[in-house]
C-alpha positions as CSV (number, residue, x, y, z in Angstrom):
1,X,-119.1,-41.4,-23.7
2,X,-117.7,-43.3,-20.3
3,X,-120.9,-45.7,-19.9
4,X,-120.5,-47.4,-23.1
5,X,-116.8,-48.2,-22.8
6,X,-117.3,-49.9,-19.3
7,X,-120.6,-51.6,-20.5
8,X,-118.1,-53.0,-23.4
9,X,-115.4,-54.0,-20.6
10,X,-117.7,-55.9,-18.2
11,X,-119.3,-57.3,-21.7
12,X,-115.8,-58.7,-22.6
13,X,-115.1,-59.9,-19.4
14,X,-118.3,-62.1,-18.9
15,X,-117.9,-63.6,-22.5
16,X,-114.2,-64.8,-21.4
17,X,-115.4,-66.0,-18.3
18,X,-117.8,-68.3,-19.4
19,X,-115.7,-69.3,-22.2
20,X,-113.3,-69.9,-19.7
21,X,-115.4,-72.4,-17.5
22,X,-114.7,-76.2,-18.0
23,X,-117.5,-78.7,-17.1
24,X,-116.7,-80.0,-13.9
25,X,-117.3,-83.8,-15.0
26,X,-114.8,-83.6,-17.4
27,X,-111.8,-81.4,-15.1
28,X,-112.4,-84.2,-12.4
29,X,-112.0,-86.9,-15.2
30,X,-108.7,-85.4,-16.5
31,X,-107.3,-84.6,-12.9
32,X,-108.0,-88.6,-11.7
33,X,-106.0,-89.5,-15.3
34,X,-103.6,-87.0,-14.3
35,X,-103.0,-88.6,-11.0
36,X,-102.7,-91.8,-11.7
37,X,-98.8,-92.5,-12.5
38,X,-99.8,-95.6,-14.6
39,X,-101.9,-94.1,-16.9
40,X,-99.1,-92.4,-19.0
41,X,-97.3,-95.7,-19.5
42,X,-100.0,-97.4,-20.4
43,X,-101.4,-94.9,-23.2
44,X,-98.0,-94.8,-24.2
45,X,-97.7,-98.7,-25.0
46,X,-101.1,-98.0,-26.7
47,X,-99.7,-95.6,-28.9
48,X,-96.4,-97.4,-29.6
49,X,-98.4,-101.0,-30.8
50,X,-100.8,-98.6,-33.0
51,X,-98.2,-97.0,-34.4
52,X,-96.7,-100.1,-35.5
53,X,-99.6,-100.9,-36.6
54,X,-100.2,-98.0,-38.9
55,X,-96.3,-98.2,-40.2
56,X,-97.0,-102.0,-40.8
57,X,-94.1,-102.9,-38.3
58,X,-95.4,-106.8,-37.6
59,X,-92.3,-107.3,-35.7
60,X,-92.9,-104.6,-32.8
61,X,-96.4,-105.2,-32.9
62,X,-96.1,-108.8,-32.1
63,X,-93.5,-108.0,-29.3
64,X,-95.8,-106.3,-27.6
65,X,-98.5,-108.6,-27.4
66,X,-99.3,-110.9,-24.4
67,X,-99.0,-114.9,-24.6
68,X,-102.8,-114.8,-24.0
69,X,-103.3,-112.2,-27.0
70,X,-100.6,-114.3,-29.0
71,X,-102.7,-117.3,-27.9
72,X,-105.8,-116.2,-29.3
73,X,-105.0,-115.4,-32.8
74,X,-103.3,-116.8,-35.5
75,X,-100.8,-116.0,-37.7
76,X,-102.7,-115.3,-40.4
77,X,-104.9,-113.3,-38.3
78,X,-101.8,-110.9,-37.0
79,X,-100.6,-110.8,-40.9
80,X,-103.9,-109.5,-41.9
81,X,-104.1,-107.4,-39.1
82,X,-100.8,-105.9,-39.5
83,X,-101.5,-105.2,-43.2
84,X,-103.0,-101.7,-42.8
85,X,-102.2,-100.0,-45.9
86,X,-100.2,-97.1,-46.8
87,X,-103.3,-95.2,-45.4
88,X,-103.5,-96.3,-42.5
89,X,-104.8,-94.4,-39.3
90,X,-105.6,-94.2,-35.4
91,X,-107.5,-91.9,-32.8
92,X,-107.0,-93.4,-29.7
93,X,-109.3,-91.7,-27.2
94,X,-109.3,-91.4,-23.0
95,X,-108.6,-94.5,-21.6
96,X,-110.2,-96.0,-18.0
97,X,-108.3,-98.0,-15.5
98,X,-110.0,-101.4,-14.8
99,X,-107.8,-102.7,-12.2
100,X,-104.2,-101.8,-10.9
101,X,-102.5,-103.1,-13.4
102,X,-105.0,-103.0,-16.6
103,X,-106.3,-99.9,-18.8
104,X,-109.2,-100.0,-21.6
105,X,-108.3,-97.5,-24.4
106,X,-111.0,-97.0,-26.8
107,X,-109.9,-96.6,-30.9
108,X,-111.2,-95.8,-33.9
109,X,-109.2,-97.5,-36.5
110,X,-109.1,-96.3,-39.8
111,X,-108.3,-98.1,-43.1
112,X,-109.7,-97.2,-46.4
113,X,-107.6,-100.3,-48.2
114,X,-109.9,-102.9,-46.5
115,X,-112.8,-100.4,-45.9
116,X,-114.3,-97.0,-46.5
117,X,-116.0,-96.9,-42.8
118,X,-113.8,-96.7,-40.1
119,X,-113.3,-99.6,-37.8
120,X,-114.6,-98.4,-33.5
121,X,-113.0,-101.0,-31.2
122,X,-110.9,-100.9,-27.6
123,X,-107.3,-101.9,-26.8
124,X,-106.4,-103.5,-23.7
125,X,-103.0,-102.5,-21.9
126,X,-102.0,-104.6,-19.5
127,X,-98.5,-104.2,-16.9
128,X,-96.5,-106.9,-18.6
129,X,-93.2,-106.1,-15.9
130,X,-91.8,-103.7,-13.8
131,X,-92.0,-100.7,-16.4
132,X,-93.0,-102.7,-19.1
133,X,-96.8,-102.7,-21.1
134,X,-98.5,-105.2,-23.4
135,X,-101.5,-105.6,-25.5
136,X,-104.0,-108.3,-24.1
137,X,-106.8,-107.4,-26.3
138,X,-106.4,-106.5,-29.9
139,X,-108.4,-104.0,-31.4
């Protein structure tokens, strides 16, 4: 009776060990994001901007835009962009460092009032000061 119990324990150990393994590529990418001290603040800025979009907070959203982004969008386009509707939602994915002060984050915008299909796009965040980050490209 001792042999089946040992075999069962060995089987459980092997199963748990295989579940705990993380593919090498994903762990390397995650650790690179954690080593980059600017990644967190850039991600937080992207999240704040998208939250402003979701809550239709035009003032905060427009304040977070760079001058270049404001010049490329008309007042009507900005008004339309920040009118997400009551059911607007977003999903932000792992970003990519473009250079020392610039990150790109893939984003999915869900806006059932405008379209039943999600809008897949990206947002570009740039360093705008010592601790400030701004949106340089609207999703």
